[in-house]
C-alpha positions as CSV (number, residue, x, y, z in Angstrom):
1,K,28.7,38.6,19.0
2,E,30.2,40.0,22.2
3,G,30.9,36.5,23.4
4,Q,28.9,36.7,26.6
5,L,26.0,34.4,25.7
6,V,26.6,30.7,25.1
7,G,23.0,29.7,24.2
8,L,19.3,30.0,24.7
9,N,16.1,28.0,25.0
10,V,13.2,28.2,22.5
11,T,9.6,27.5,23.5
12,V,6.1,27.2,22.0
13,P,5.4,28.1,19.2
14,Y,8.9,28.5,17.8
15,K,10.4,25.1,18.1
16,Q,10.0,24.3,14.4
17,K,10.0,27.8,13.1
18,V,13.5,28.6,14.4
19,I,15.2,25.8,12.4
20,P,15.7,27.8,9.1
21,Y,17.8,30.3,11.1
22,L,20.3,27.7,12.4
23,H,23.5,26.6,10.8
24,T,23.5,23.0,12.1
25,L,21.3,20.6,14.1
26,S,22.1,17.8,16.4
27,E,21.1,14.3,15.4
28,T,18.2,14.3,17.8
29,A,16.9,17.7,16.7
30,E,17.2,16.6,13.0
31,S,15.3,13.4,13.7
32,I,12.6,15.2,15.5
33,G,12.3,18.3,13.4
34,A,12.1,20.5,16.4
35,V,14.6,22.6,18.5
36,N,14.3,23.9,22.0
37,T,18.0,24.5,22.7
38,I,20.4,26.7,20.7
39,S,24.1,26.9,21.2
40,F,26.3,29.8,20.0
41,L,29.4,28.4,18.5
42,R,32.3,30.7,17.9
43,T,34.4,29.5,14.9
44,D,37.0,30.9,12.6
45,D,34.1,31.5,10.2
46,G,32.2,33.5,12.8
47,L,29.2,32.8,15.0
48,K,27.3,29.6,14.2
49,L,24.0,28.6,15.7
50,K,23.4,24.9,16.5
51,G,20.0,23.5,17.4
52,D,19.4,20.7,19.8
53,N,16.4,19.2,21.5
54,T,16.6,18.6,25.3
55,D,12.9,18.1,25.6
56,V,13.7,14.5,24.7
57,S,15.9,13.9,27.7
58,G,13.7,16.0,30.0
59,F,10.5,14.2,29.0
60,R,12.0,10.8,29.1
61,R,13.6,11.3,32.6
62,S,10.3,12.7,34.0
63,L,8.1,10.0,32.4
64,E,10.2,7.1,33.4
65,E,9.7,8.0,37.1
66,H,6.0,7.2,36.6
67,L,5.8,4.4,34.1
68,K,4.1,1.2,35.2
69,N,3.4,-2.2,33.4
70,Q,0.0,-1.0,32.0
71,H,1.6,1.9,30.1
72,T,2.2,0.0,26.9
73,S,0.4,2.5,24.6
74,A,-0.3,6.2,24.7
75,L,-2.4,9.0,23.3
76,V,-0.4,12.1,22.4
77,L,-2.6,15.2,22.3
78,G,-1.2,17.8,19.9
79,T,1.1,17.9,16.9
80,G,3.7,20.7,17.5
81,G,7.4,20.6,18.3
82,S,6.8,19.2,21.8
83,S,4.7,16.4,20.4
84,R,7.5,15.4,18.2
85,A,9.9,15.1,21.1
86,V,7.3,13.1,23.1
87,C,6.7,10.7,20.2
88,F,10.5,10.3,19.8
89,V,10.8,9.2,23.4
90,L,7.8,6.8,23.2
91,E,9.4,5.2,20.2
92,Q,12.7,4.8,22.2
93,L,10.7,3.2,25.0
94,G,8.8,0.9,22.7
95,I,5.4,2.4,23.7
96,E,2.9,2.5,20.9
97,Y,1.1,5.8,20.5
98,T,-1.7,7.5,18.6
99,V,-1.4,11.2,17.9
100,V,-4.7,13.2,18.4
101,S,-5.2,16.6,16.7
102,R,-7.9,19.1,15.9
103,S,-8.2,17.5,12.4
104,A,-7.4,14.0,11.2
105,A,-4.5,13.5,8.8
106,E,-2.1,10.8,7.9
107,G,-0.7,9.3,11.1
108,R,-3.1,11.0,13.4
109,I,-6.8,11.1,14.4
110,S,-9.0,14.0,15.4
111,Y,-10.6,14.6,18.8
112,G,-13.9,13.7,17.2
113,D,-12.5,10.2,16.3
114,L,-11.3,9.7,19.9
115,D,-13.9,7.2,21.2
116,K,-14.5,6.1,24.7
117,E,-13.1,2.6,24.2
118,R,-9.8,4.0,23.0
119,V,-9.5,6.3,26.1
120,A,-10.6,3.5,28.4
121,G,-7.9,1.1,27.0
122,T,-5.0,3.5,26.7
123,F,-3.5,4.2,30.1
124,L,-1.0,6.9,29.2
125,I,-2.4,10.2,27.9
126,I,0.0,13.1,27.3
127,N,-1.0,16.7,26.6
128,T,1.5,18.5,24.5
129,T,-0.8,21.4,23.6
130,P,-0.8,24.7,25.3
131,L,-4.4,24.2,26.4
132,G,-4.7,25.0,30.1
133,M,-1.6,27.1,30.2
134,H,-1.7,30.5,32.0
135,P,-3.5,32.7,31.3
136,Q,-6.0,30.4,29.4
137,I,-6.4,28.2,32.5
138,D,-10.0,27.2,31.7
139,T,-9.1,25.5,28.4
140,F,-8.4,21.7,28.2
141,P,-8.3,19.0,25.6
142,E,-11.7,17.6,24.7
143,I,-11.4,13.9,25.5
144,P,-13.9,11.6,27.2
145,Y,-12.7,12.1,30.8
146,G,-15.4,9.8,32.1
147,Q,-13.4,6.8,30.9
148,L,-10.4,7.5,33.0
149,T,-9.5,5.2,35.9
150,S,-6.8,4.8,38.6
151,H,-4.8,2.8,36.0
152,H,-4.4,5.9,33.8
153,L,-1.4,8.3,33.9
154,L,-2.1,11.8,32.6
155,F,1.0,13.8,31.8
156,D,0.7,17.5,31.0
157,L,3.7,19.3,29.5
158,V,2.1,22.5,30.9
159,Y,3.6,23.5,34.3
160,N,1.9,26.9,34.9
161,P,-0.5,26.3,36.5
162,G,0.7,23.2,38.2
163,L,-2.8,21.7,38.2
164,T,-4.4,22.3,34.8
165,R,-8.1,21.4,34.1
166,F,-6.8,18.4,32.1
167,L,-5.0,17.1,35.2
168,A,-7.7,18.0,37.6
169,M,-10.3,16.1,35.6
170,G,-8.0,13.1,35.6
171,E,-7.4,13.3,39.3
172,E,-11.1,13.4,39.9
173,K,-11.3,9.9,38.3
174,G,-8.4,8.6,40.3
175,A,-5.8,8.9,37.6
176,E,-2.1,9.5,38.4
177,I,-1.2,13.0,37.2
178,V,2.1,14.7,36.4
179,N,2.7,18.2,35.2
180,G,5.6,19.5,33.1
181,Y,7.6,21.0,35.9
182,D,10.1,18.2,36.3
183,M,10.5,17.9,32.5
184,L,11.2,21.7,32.5
185,V,13.9,21.3,35.1
186,Y,15.5,18.2,33.5
187,Q,15.6,19.7,30.0
188,A,17.2,22.9,31.5
189,E,19.9,20.7,33.2
190,A,20.5,19.1,29.8
191,S,20.7,22.4,28.1
192,W,23.1,23.7,30.7
193,K,25.3,20.7,30.2
194,I,25.4,21.3,26.4
195,W,26.4,25.0,26.9
196,N,29.1,24.2,29.4
197,T,31.0,21.3,27.8
């Protein structure tokens, strides 16, 4: 209300929960159903809060640096707000995907349904869950890591620690690994641009 703040970022687990408190959403945030960037808009009617999603541009920019011809389909681990942004980007890029969750539901399979053949034939695997994030560094998604090869790209949205168990087990099998640090930086740059234009 004092006019010194122009916005803030929202993180796990509030990217969907914050939406009812906002006055408006950007097209992207509305399409995804998740917000990670809030702008404080000062209007004649008072302070208005606008939600946006810069995870989209951050993830896309980071992912595109690593995509290869074999990355035509993906496994998306998790169903939260970050997962929604990831799926949005995959749709933009024309990459087919399967969402994997603790329990199966419409549009997603469970970890128990994730068979070796699917992992062996899907060369892009993205962890959008907080599994492996500090301080729970010994946790990881339960997938058949034995099926990973040098053709696989494992992308973990977690950036602390930089090498999660998920990534380490992929690296042991020769997979290319990427943590979420660049995505964090790129989404922050996009947020900064929103707040300063």
